[in-house]
C-alpha positions, 0 to 999 in steps of 0.5 A: 087349888083343884076342885073335884065335883061329885053329884051324888043320889043313893050312891052308897054302893060305890061312892066309897070306892070312888072317893078312895081313888080320888083322895090320894091324888089330891093335895092338902090344899084341894077340895071335893064338893059332894052335892047330895040330892036327897039320898035315902040310903047311906051315901052321906054316911060313907062319905063322912066316914072318910073324916077327911077335911078336904071333903065338903057336902052341900045340900043339892037342889032335890029336882031329880036332875043330875044336871042341876046337881052338878051345877049346884056343886060347881057353884061351890067350887074354889078351885082354879082347876075343876074335875067332874066325877061320877059317884060310881066310877073309880079313877086310875092312879095317874088321872090327876097327874096326866090331866094336869099335864094336858091343862098346861097347854089347853083349857079343858081335857077329855080323856079315854075310859075303860068301860066295866061292869058293876064289879069292874070286869073290863067290857071295853078297853076304850070308851072313845072306841065304843062311842066313836069319840073324836076331835073337832067342835063341829063333829062333837056339836053336830054328829056325836058328842064326846064330852063325857063328864066323868072324863073331863077337867077344865080351868076355872075360866071355862066354869065361870063362862058356862055358869049359870047353866041355860035351862034348855041344855040336855046335860051338864058335860055337853054344855061345859064341853061345847063352851070350852070348845067354842070359847076356849080350847079342848084336848082329847087325851088317849089315856084311860083314866077312868074305869067307867062303871055300867050297872042297872042304876047308872044315870050317865047316857053313856052307860045306858045309850040315850034312847032319844028319837031323831027329833029329840036329838036334833032338839038337843043340838039346837038348844046347845047352839041356841045356848052358845049363841046367847052366851055370846051375846051376853059377853058382848053386851 
């Protein structure tokens, strides 16, 4: 069984297109968890309009945090393989197939993406090139994070070790990617499996650029390392 986790908030403009790209790739036994953080637009009307029993809507934490909203969705996931999906992207038709193949030999897979504008016009053919994404757990922990949630899929054992999220982590995908890298295995595939939409209301740091100061960036890395060390202690004792 496969679970796709989506964290939504006022995503009526794009969520229908995203779900339409995901659902045909799933089997009748799979599920899509939509954790909605109190949308005030027609997001839920669009989601429920699919009338697909694979979609399960759960109430989000209502704390204005994409990280906590994704964590809430992940707590409801039943699948042995979990995909993360942003509400405003579009999956390519081979995303699930390519990721499942990679997961035969790895515990977490991160794909490349095509970067587009809000109308899906191509702005950059490779997020990897745009963000200088590279293999290597120390590089991704200390130098430059390449774990983009919208491009990630992982096995249940990764999820079980990553939950619950430490309070100090900067973003859900940074945490999950590092847990997978230091306790299991991560594969970066060159396939562009997501159309990553950049627009004015995008939440992802990859969409806006983090804008963090050097001090803040150091603190993010320190908190991630501290979380990984606490996780090691927790599983020893």
